[in-house]
C-alpha positions in Angstrom: 21.5 -44.3 -184.1 24.8 -45.9 -183.3 27.6 -45.1 -185.7 28.7 -48.3 -187.5 32.3 -48.3 -188.6 33.0 -49.4 -192.2 35.2 -52.4 -192.4 38.9 -51.6 -192.1 40.9 -52.2 -195.3 43.0 -55.4 -195.5 46.4 -54.0 -196.7 47.3 -57.4 -198.3 44.3 -57.1 -200.7 46.6 -55.1 -203.0 48.7 -58.2 -203.7 48.2 -59.7 -207.1 51.1 -62.1 -207.6 52.9 -64.6 -205.4 56.6 -65.4 -206.1 58.1 -68.4 -204.4 61.7 -69.4 -204.1 62.1 -72.9 -205.4 63.9 -74.2 -202.3 60.9 -73.1 -200.2 58.1 -74.3 -202.5 57.6 -77.7 -200.7 57.6 -76.3 -197.2 54.2 -77.0 -195.6 54.0 -73.4 -194.4 54.6 -72.2 -198.0 51.8 -74.4 -199.3 49.5 -73.2 -196.6 50.0 -69.6 -197.6 49.6 -70.4 -201.3 46.3 -72.1 -200.7 45.0 -69.3 -198.5 46.1 -66.5 -200.9 44.5 -68.1 -204.1 46.8 -65.9 -206.3 48.9 -66.7 -209.4 52.3 -68.2 -208.3 55.6 -67.8 -210.0 58.4 -70.2 -208.9 61.8 -68.6 -208.9 65.1 -70.4 -209.2 68.3 -69.7 -207.2 69.4 -66.0 -207.4 66.2 -65.2 -209.4 64.1 -62.3 -208.3 60.6 -61.0 -209.3 60.9 -59.2 -212.6 59.3 -55.8 -212.2 59.3 -53.1 -214.9 61.2 -49.9 -214.1 63.9 -49.3 -211.5 63.8 -48.7 -207.7 62.3 -46.5 -206.2 60.0 -45.6 -209.2 58.6 -49.1 -209.2 57.8 -49.2 -205.4 54.1 -48.7 -205.9 53.9 -51.6 -208.4 56.1 -53.7 -206.2 53.6 -53.7 -203.4 51.4 -55.9 -205.5 54.0 -58.7 -205.5 54.8 -60.9 -202.5 57.9 -63.1 -202.4 57.9 -66.1 -200.1 61.5 -67.0 -199.4 64.0 -68.0 -196.7 65.9 -65.7 -194.6 69.6 -66.7 -194.9 70.8 -64.3 -192.2 69.9 -63.7 -188.6 66.3 -63.3 -187.6 67.0 -61.8 -184.2 69.0 -58.6 -183.8 69.2 -55.5 -181.6 67.3 -52.4 -182.9 69.7 -50.3 -185.0 69.5 -47.3 -182.7 72.3 -44.7 -182.5 74.5 -43.8 -179.5 73.8 -40.1 -179.9 70.2 -40.5 -178.7 68.5 -42.5 -175.9 67.6 -46.0 -177.2 65.1 -48.4 -175.6 67.1 -51.6 -176.2 64.5 -53.1 -178.4 65.1 -56.5 -180.0 64.0 -56.9 -183.6 62.6 -60.2 -185.0 62.8 -59.9 -188.8 59.9 -61.7 -190.3 60.0 -60.0 -193.7 60.7 -56.9 -195.7 58.5 -54.0 -196.9 54.9 -53.3 -196.3 51.7 -53.3 -198.4 50.6 -50.0 -196.8 52.2 -46.9 -198.2 53.1 -44.1 -195.8 54.6 -41.0 -197.4 57.2 -40.7 -194.6 58.2 -44.4 -194.5 61.9 -44.7 -194.0 61.9 -48.1 -195.7 61.7 -46.3 -199.1 65.2 -45.1 -198.6 66.5 -48.0 -196.6 65.6 -51.1 -198.7 66.5 -51.6 -202.3 63.8 -54.1 -203.5 60.3 -52.9 -204.4 58.4 -56.1 -203.7 57.2 -57.5 -200.4 59.0 -60.4 -198.8 57.9 -62.9 -196.1 60.3 -65.5 -194.6 58.7 -68.9 -194.6 61.6 -70.8 -192.9 60.0 -70.3 -189.6 61.5 -73.5 -188.1 64.9 -71.7 -188.3 63.3 -68.6 -186.8 62.0 -70.4 -183.7 65.3 -72.4 -183.3 67.2 -69.1 -183.3 64.7 -67.6 -180.8 65.1 -70.7 -178.5 68.8 -70.4 -178.6 69.0 -66.6 -177.9 66.4 -66.6 -175.2 67.8 -69.8 -173.6 71.4 -68.3 -173.5 70.3 -65.4 -171.2 67.5 -66.6 -169.0 67.9 -63.8 -166.5 67.6 -61.1 -169.2 64.2 -59.7 -170.3 63.9 -59.4 -174.0 61.4 -56.9 -175.5 60.9 -58.2 -179.0 59.1 -56.5 -181.9 58.4 -57.6 -185.5 57.6 -54.1 -186.8 61.0 -52.8 -187.8 61.2 -53.8 -191.5 57.5 -54.5 -192.1 54.1 -54.0 -190.4 53.6 -56.8 -187.8 50.0 -57.6 -188.9 49.5 -56.2 -192.4 50.0 -59.7 -194.0 48.6 -61.7 -191.2 45.4 -62.6 -193.0 47.6 -64.4 -195.5 50.4 -65.7 -193.3 48.6 -66.4 -190.0 52.0 -66.0 -188.5 50.6 -64.5 -185.3 49.0 -67.9 -184.5 52.5 -69.4 -184.4 54.5 -66.6 -182.8 52.1 -65.4 -180.0 51.7 -68.9 -178.4 55.4 -69.5 -178.6 56.2 -66.2 -176.8 53.4 -67.0 -174.3 55.5 -69.9 -173.0 58.6 -67.8 -172.5 59.5 -66.4 -169.1 62.1 -63.8 -170.3 60.4 -62.3 -173.3 57.6 -60.0 -174.3 56.4 -59.6 -177.8 55.1 -56.3 -179.3 53.1 -56.5 -182.5 53.0 -53.0 -184.0 50.6 -52.1 -186.8 48.6 -49.5 -188.7 46.0 -52.1 -189.7 43.1 -53.6 -187.9 44.1 -57.2 -188.8 43.5 -58.7 -185.4 41.2 -61.5 -186.2 43.8 -64.2 -185.7 44.7 -62.9 -182.2 41.4 -64.0 -180.8 41.6 -67.1 -178.6 45.3 -67.5 -178.8 47.2 -68.6 -175.6 49.2 -65.4 -175.3 50.2 -66.0 -171.7 50.0 -62.2 -171.0 53.3 -61.9 -173.0 52.1 -60.2 -176.1 51.4 -56.4 -176.4 49.5 -55.3 -179.4 50.5 -51.8 -180.5 49.3 -49.2 -182.9 51.0 -46.2 -184.5 48.7 -43.2 -184.1 48.8 -39.7 -185.6 46.7 -36.7 -186.2 43.7 -37.6 -188.3 44.8 -35.4 -191.1 48.1 -37.2 -191.4 46.5 -40.6 -191.1 44.0 -39.8 -193.9 46.4 -38.1 -196.3 49.8 -39.6 -195.6 49.2 -43.3 -194.6 47.7 -45.0 -197.7 45.8 -48.3 -197.2 46.0 -48.0 -193.4 43.0 -48.3 -191.0 41.4 -45.1 -189.8 41.8 -43.8 -186.2 38.5 -45.2 -185.2 39.2 -48.6 -186.8 42.6 -48.9 -185.1 41.1 -48.0 -181.7 38.1 -50.3 -182.1 40.6 -53.1 -182.9 42.6 -52.1 -179.8 39.5 -52.2 -177.7 38.8 -55.7 -178.9 42.3 -56.9 -178.1 42.0 -55.5 -174.6 38.8 -57.6 -174.2 40.8 -60.7 -175.2 43.2 -60.0 -172.4 46.0 -58.4 -174.4 47.9 -55.4 -173.1 48.3 -52.5 -175.5 50.8 -49.9 -176.6 50.6 -46.8 -178.8 53.3 -44.9 -180.7 52.9 -41.2 -181.7 55.7 -41.5 -184.2 56.3 -39.7 -186.5 54.8 -36.5 -185.0 54.4 -34.3 -188.1 54.2 -30.5 -188.1 51.1 -29.5 -190.2 48.3 -26.9 -190.1 46.1 -27.7 -187.1 48.5 -30.1 -185.6 47.6 -29.2 -182.0 43.9 -29.9 -182.4 44.6 -33.0 -184.5 46.9 -34.7 -181.9 44.7 -33.7 -179.0 41.6 -35.1 -180.8 43.5 -38.4 -181.3 44.5 -38.6 -177.7 41.1 -37.9 -176.4 39.5 -40.4 -178.8 42.1 -43.0 -177.7 41.3 -42.7 -174.0 37.5 -42.6 -174.6 37.7 -45.8 -176.5 40.5 -47.9 -174.9 40.8 -48.8 -171.2 43.8 -46.8 -169.9 44.7 -49.6 -167.5 45.5 -51.9 -170.4 48.2 -49.6 -171.9 51.8 -50.6 -171.1 53.6 -47.8 -172.8 53.2 -44.9 -175.2 56.1 -43.5 -177.2 56.7 -40.1 -178.9 59.0 -39.3 -181.7 59.1 -36.3 -184.1 59.5 -36.8 -187.8 63.1 -37.7 -188.7 64.4 -39.1 -192.0 67.4 -40.0 -194.0 68.2 -37.1 -196.4 67.7 -39.4 -199.4 64.1 -40.0 -198.4 63.0 -36.4 -199.4 63.6 -36.9 -203.1 62.0 -40.4 -203.2 58.9 -39.3 -201.3 58.6 -36.1 -203.3 58.6 -38.1 -206.6 56.1 -40.6 -205.4 53.8 -38.3 -203.5 54.1 -34.8 -205.1 51.0 -33.5 -203.2 52.7 -34.0 -199.8 54.4 -30.8 -198.5 55.8 -31.6 -195.0 59.3 -32.4 -196.3 59.7 -28.8 -197.3 59.6 -27.4 -193.8 62.7 -26.3 -191.9 64.9 -29.2 -190.7 68.3 -29.6 -189.2 70.8 -32.4 -189.6 70.8 -34.5 -186.4 73.8 -36.2 -184.9 72.6 -39.5 -186.4 72.7 -38.1 -189.9 68.9 -37.8 -190.1 66.9 -34.6 -190.7 64.9 -33.4 -187.7 62.8 -30.5 -186.7 64.7 -27.8 -184.8 64.8 -28.5 -181.1 62.4 -25.6 -180.2 59.8 -27.0 -182.5 60.1 -30.5 -181.2 59.8 -29.4 -177.6 56.7 -27.4 -178.4 55.0 -30.4 -180.1 56.2 -32.8 -177.4 55.0 -30.6 -174.5 51.5 -30.3 -176.0 51.1 -34.0 -176.7 52.8 -35.3 -173.5 50.8 -33.0 -171.3 47.5 -34.4 -172.7 48.8 -38.0 -172.4 49.7 -37.4 -168.8 46.2 -36.2 -168.1 44.7 -39.4 -169.2 47.3 -42.2 -168.8 47.3 -44.7 -166.0 50.2 -44.3 -163.4 51.9 -47.5 -164.6 51.9 -46.5 -168.3 55.4 -45.6 -169.4 55.6 -42.4 -171.5 59.0 -42.2 -173.3 60.8 -40.7 -176.3 62.1 -42.8 -179.2 65.6 -41.6 -180.1 65.8 -38.2 -178.3 68.5 -36.6 -176.3 68.6 -35.8 -172.6 68.0 -32.1 -173.2 64.6 -32.9 -174.7 63.8 -35.3 -171.9 64.6 -32.6 -169.3 62.6 -29.9 -171.1 59.5 -32.0 -171.6 59.4 -34.5 -168.7 61.7 -32.8 -166.2 64.1 -35.6 -165.9 66.6 -37.5 -168.0 66.3 -41.3 -168.5 69.4 -42.0 -166.5 67.7 -40.7 -163.4 65.1 -43.5 -163.9 67.7 -46.2 -164.6 67.6 -45.6 -168.4 64.9 -46.1 -171.0 65.3 -49.9 -171.1 64.7 -50.1 -167.3 61.7 -47.8 -167.6 60.1 -50.1 -170.1 61.1 -53.2 -168.2 59.3 -52.0 -165.2 56.2 -51.6 -167.4 56.6 -55.2 -168.5 56.9 -56.5 -165.0 53.6 -54.8 -164.1 51.8 -56.9 -166.7 
């Protein structure tokens, strides 16, 4: 008998209260989300914020039940905040909101943000005007754009339907590619969109043990890959991110199982790129995560301070994990799929792949070539 997957969890189902900035209340998009959510609504005045008991980060778990619809007063479109000490991919971040209804033990947002609630920016006319301006100013440049830096790209999409606005917009651009990165299986809104072959749907993957224990309210490995398979059938190209790679008992078997399941489920020819990145974190994250998730133990392993101020596994440990995972990926991946490291140095590249990015024109050029193949 065929195994039937249980429905993937909708991360947004945890939300119990909408908060709306008064100056955004009458926007048609705000009203659309309010009607779809069917949740209690609190209207907030200028400089007012959701009133949650406790202080940050102790109230982070409770904060994930609250969604604030508001305007972004700053820039929507910025370069990824990489560091010069490690090879960066020249990613461009489109900021659509802050925080995530899923709860990953290792999530850097816990020590990066200072508000416990979820935020989604509803002044999308400003967002698209800024995109028009930035893309139009450099027509010869290829922009690789992602929305998954400060939130999950699709975790709230059942409420916001933002993908139905953004994907067709990018589909009409000649100098941009959009990557939607998620740990959910919220892909329903992507079906039938005019994506113009310009949107890549991406999933973060991990060892099953890490996905089950350390990524709360996320979809399972099988659910993520079945969603990816569906997206491929709708004409989307795909990407996958093994990041963070976490040292844990049975890590070799776990990551090899994930890779083999990936390529037995998803057509290899649809995969544009796959990234690898070992666990790294701001020192302040350890105390926050330990207080919120006392059963998790991986923060108590040996780490070294990296040049970017983040804690990392020792180089020998990183190389061992990377070699194991990269070798298996190379056995299965299509020739055009770009395998690359997120924020690693040239020594690691040489020891694992046998070359440094500069020999290939740099990480941005490697990824650009993958985009031009699409």
